C-alpha positions in Angstrom: 96.9 91.9 155.1 94.1 88.8 155.0 93.2 88.3 151.5 89.6 86.8 152.1 88.9 90.7 152.7 89.5 91.8 149.5 87.7 89.2 146.9 87.7 89.7 143.4 85.0 92.1 143.0 84.9 92.3 138.9 81.9 93.9 138.3 80.0 94.7 134.2 78.8 97.8 133.8 76.4 98.6 130.7 76.6 102.2 129.1 75.0 103.6 126.1 74.9 107.2 124.6 71.9 108.9 122.9 71.8 107.5 119.5 69.7 104.3 120.1 68.2 104.1 123.4 66.1 101.3 122.1 68.7 99.1 121.6 70.7 99.8 124.7 67.6 98.9 127.0 67.6 95.8 125.0 70.7 94.7 125.7 70.8 95.1 129.1 67.3 93.5 129.5 68.5 90.8 127.8 71.9 90.6 129.8 70.0 91.2 132.9 71.8 94.3 134.4 70.5 97.5 134.5 71.8 99.9 131.8 73.9 102.7 134.1 73.1 106.2 134.6 74.6 109.0 132.3 73.8 112.4 132.3 74.8 114.0 128.6 73.3 117.3 127.1 74.5 119.6 124.7 75.6 123.2 125.2 74.0 126.2 123.1 76.8 126.1 121.1 76.3 122.3 120.2 79.2 120.5 122.4 78.5 118.0 124.7 78.7 117.3 128.2 78.6 113.5 129.9 78.9 112.6 133.6 78.4 109.0 134.6 76.1 109.3 137.6 78.0 106.5 139.7 81.5 104.9 140.1 82.7 103.2 137.3 86.5 102.5 139.3 88.0 99.0 138.3 85.1 98.0 136.2 84.6 96.4 133.0 82.8 98.7 131.4 81.1 98.3 128.2 80.0 101.5 126.1 77.3 101.2 123.5 76.8 103.8 120.5 75.4 103.2 117.2 76.8 105.8 114.6 73.4 107.1 112.8 72.6 110.7 111.3 73.8 113.2 112.7 76.8 110.9 112.9 79.9 113.1 113.8 77.8 114.4 116.4 77.1 110.3 117.9 81.0 109.8 116.9 81.9 112.8 119.4 79.5 111.8 121.7 81.5 108.2 122.1 84.6 109.4 122.5 84.0 111.8 125.1 82.1 108.8 127.0 85.1 107.0 126.8 87.5 109.8 127.7 84.9 109.8 130.7 85.6 106.4 131.5 89.7 106.3 131.3 89.6 109.0 133.6 87.0 107.6 136.0 89.8 104.6 136.4 87.4 102.3 134.5 89.8 98.5 134.4 88.7 97.7 130.8 86.9 100.0 128.3 85.2 98.1 125.4 83.3 100.6 122.8 80.4 98.7 121.5 79.9 100.4 117.6 77.2 98.3 116.1 77.8 100.2 112.7 81.3 101.3 112.4 81.0 104.8 111.2 83.6 106.0 108.2 84.0 102.3 107.4 83.4 102.8 103.6 86.5 105.3 104.1 88.7 102.2 104.4 91.6 103.5 101.7 92.5 105.4 99.3 90.6 105.4 96.0 92.6 108.4 94.2 95.5 110.5 95.6 95.0 113.3 98.2 91.6 111.2 100.3 92.1 110.3 103.8 91.7 106.6 105.4 88.9 108.0 107.7 88.2 104.5 108.6 91.7 103.8 110.1 91.5 107.8 111.8 88.2 106.8 113.4 90.6 103.6 115.3 93.7 105.6 116.5 90.7 108.5 117.7 89.2 105.3 120.0 92.2 104.2 121.1 93.7 107.5 121.8 90.6 107.5 123.7 91.1 105.5 126.1 89.6 102.2 124.3 91.0 99.0 126.0 88.7 96.9 123.2 85.9 97.5 119.9 83.1 95.7 119.3 81.2 96.0 116.0 79.4 94.2 113.8 79.6 93.1 109.9 82.5 95.6 108.7 82.2 97.1 105.3 85.8 95.1 104.8 87.7 93.1 107.5 90.6 94.7 106.9 89.4 97.5 109.3 90.1 95.3 112.1 93.8 95.7 111.7 93.3 99.3 112.5 92.9 99.5 115.6 95.8 98.3 118.4 94.1 96.0 120.5 91.4 93.3 120.3 88.3 94.1 117.7 85.4 91.8 118.3 83.8 91.2 114.6 80.5 90.2 114.9 78.2 88.5 112.2 74.9 89.4 111.4 74.6 86.2 108.7 73.1 83.9 111.1 70.4 85.8 111.9 69.9 87.0 108.7 69.9 83.3 106.8 68.2 82.0 109.9 64.9 84.2 108.7 65.5 83.9 104.9 65.5 80.3 105.4 62.9 79.9 107.1 60.3 81.6 104.8 61.6 80.4 101.1 62.5 76.8 100.0 65.7 76.6 99.8 65.8 74.9 96.4 64.3 78.0 95.3 67.3 80.1 96.2 69.9 81.9 95.1 72.1 83.8 96.5 73.5 87.1 94.8 76.8 89.2 95.7 75.9 93.1 94.3 79.5 93.2 93.9 82.8 91.1 94.3 83.8 92.6 97.3 80.9 90.6 98.6 81.9 87.0 97.4 83.3 86.2 100.1 80.1 86.4 102.6 77.8 85.8 99.9 79.5 82.2 99.6 79.1 81.5 103.1 75.2 82.5 102.6 75.6 79.6 99.9 76.9 77.0 102.8 74.3 78.2 105.4 71.0 78.1 102.8 72.6 75.3 100.3 71.8 77.6 97.3 73.6 78.2 94.2 75.6 81.8 93.9 75.3 84.8 91.2 77.5 87.8 91.3 76.5 91.2 89.8 78.8 93.2 88.1 79.1 96.6 88.7 81.1 99.7 88.5 80.8 103.0 90.9 80.9 106.5 88.8 84.0 107.7 90.4 83.1 111.7 89.9 79.0 110.7 91.6 79.0 109.9 94.8 76.2 107.2 95.5 75.9 106.3 91.6 76.7 102.6 90.3 76.6 101.7 87.2 74.9 97.5 87.0 76.6 95.6 84.3 75.7 92.4 84.2 74.7 89.1 86.0 77.1 86.1 86.8 75.4 82.9 87.0 71.8 81.2 86.6 68.9 83.7 87.9 66.1 82.7 85.7 63.3 81.4 87.7 64.9 81.5 91.1 64.4 83.5 93.9 67.6 85.6 94.6 68.3 87.1 97.9 70.9 89.8 97.3 73.0 90.0 100.8 75.1 93.1 101.5 76.4 95.1 103.9 74.7 98.2 104.5 72.0 99.8 102.5 72.2 104.1 102.1 70.0 105.4 99.6 69.3 102.5 98.1 70.3 102.4 95.3 72.7 99.8 94.3 70.3 97.3 95.7 67.5 98.6 93.6 69.6 98.5 90.5 70.7 95.3 91.5 67.3 94.0 91.9 66.1 95.1 87.9 69.3 93.8 86.8 68.1 90.6 88.2 64.6 90.6 87.0 66.1 91.6 83.6 67.7 88.3 83.3 64.9 86.2 84.6 64.7 86.2 88.2 61.2 85.3 89.4 61.5 87.1 93.0 64.1 89.0 94.8 65.0 89.7 98.3 67.1 91.7 99.9 69.3 90.8 103.3 71.7 93.7 104.7 72.6 94.2 108.7 72.9 98.2 108.6 69.6 100.3 107.8 71.1 103.7 107.1 68.3 104.6 104.9 69.1 107.6 103.8 66.4 109.5 102.0 65.3 108.9 98.9 66.0 104.8 100.5 62.4 104.3 101.5 60.7 105.1 98.3 62.9 103.8 96.0 63.0 100.3 98.0 58.8 100.4 98.9 58.3 101.4 94.6 60.5 98.7 93.6 59.9 95.2 93.0 61.8 93.9 95.8 59.3 91.6 97.8 61.3 92.5 101.3 63.9 94.0 102.8 65.2 92.5 105.9 67.8 94.3 107.8 68.7 94.3 111.7 69.0 96.8 114.8 72.4 97.6 114.4 71.1 101.7 113.5 67.4 103.3 114.9 65.0 103.3 112.4 62.9 106.0 112.6 59.2 106.2 112.1 59.0 108.1 108.6 61.8 105.4 107.5 59.7 102.2 108.0 57.9 100.8 105.1 55.8 97.9 104.6 57.9 95.5 103.0 60.9 96.1 105.9 61.7 93.7 108.0 63.8 94.7 111.1 65.7 91.6 113.3 67.2 92.1 116.7 70.7 92.7 117.5 70.6 92.5 120.5 70.8 88.9 121.7 74.1 88.5 119.5 75.6 91.6 120.9 74.5 90.8 124.7 76.0 86.9 124.0 79.3 88.9 122.5 79.3 91.3 126.3 79.2 88.0 128.2 81.8 86.3 126.3 83.8 89.0 126.8 83.2 89.9 130.5 84.0 86.2 131.0 87.1 85.7 129.1 85.7 83.8 126.9 85.5 82.9 123.5 83.7 85.5 121.0 85.3 83.9 117.7 83.0 80.4 118.9 80.2 82.0 118.4 81.2 82.5 114.7 82.6 79.5 114.0 81.2 79.6 110.6 81.6 83.1 110.2 83.0 84.4 106.7 86.2 85.2 108.5 85.9 82.0 110.3 89.3 80.8 108.9 90.6 84.7 110.4 89.8 84.8 114.0 89.8 88.2 115.4 89.3 87.8 118.8 89.5 84.6 121.1 
C-alpha cells in the first residue's frame, strides 16, 4: 500500500445550534469556512431532533451553542448534537459554549444543594465531548470539573481596549463589584494603568438575585469608575454598585461585562440609572427588545475564531492570553 494514496486530510467542521445564529455565521466568516448545514427542529411535545447534512467522519469538529434563554432547551440541543457527532465518527469534538450555563452553581453554599456546573461538565463528557471552549467562567475552578482540556478564553483585552480608547486612563479607577472578582479587576488595572477599588457586598441568602451593597474600599472621588464583572443578569448588582460609587463621589460610572444575560428588568434598570455606558460582548444573543441606548456590544467572534484555529492547528491557546487573569495557571496548551 502506497502511503501517498492516503494523505492526511484533516478537515475542520464548524457546526452550530439554533440559539445564536448571528455569532455562528460571524465565526464562520472570520475563519473563512462555511457553517456546516444542520437540520434541527422540535417535535410537538418539545423533544429536539438534530441531523447533520454532511459527513463528519474523521473530522475535527467544533460545535457552537450559546446557553441563552430558554437555557435548558439550548443545553439539551447542544448535548444532542455532541451525541450525534460521536455516533457519526467525528475524530475530535470541541464544544464551544461562549457562556457556560449553570456556572453560578459551582459549589454548595448550604446543605442539600446541587453543584450544577459540575453536572453540565459531566453531561458533555458523557455525550462525547473531547474538549470544552468557553469565555470568562464565573469561577476558574470550573475548568477542573471537565475530564479533558478546557480552553478558558478572556474578553478582557477586547473590553479594556474599548474602554481605554474612550477615556483618559489617568481618570479611571477600576472597580471590582465584589471580592470574588478582585483578581480579574487587578488585571484590568495592569492593562489600563489605573488604581483599584472594591465594593464590599453581601447577597441575601433567602432572596435570589438580591444584593446588599455596603461600602467602597478605595478612593473613587472625582474618578471615572469602570465596574468590571463577568455577567449582567437582572442588573440589580450593577445598579446598586453604581449608586454606591456615586454616593462616594464618583464622577462617572461605566460598566464592562462579558455576558449580557439581561433578564427583566435589566434593560429598564440600566437605562434609567446614572451609568453612562454598559459595554458587553456578543457571547449571548441580545434581542431587540433588550437593547437600549447606553448598551455597546463588542463582537467575541474574532477571539473564538483565533482559539479555534489554534486548537485545529495544534497551536497554543494560552499564548493568546499571556496577560490574562489566569496566565500563571494556563488551562491548556
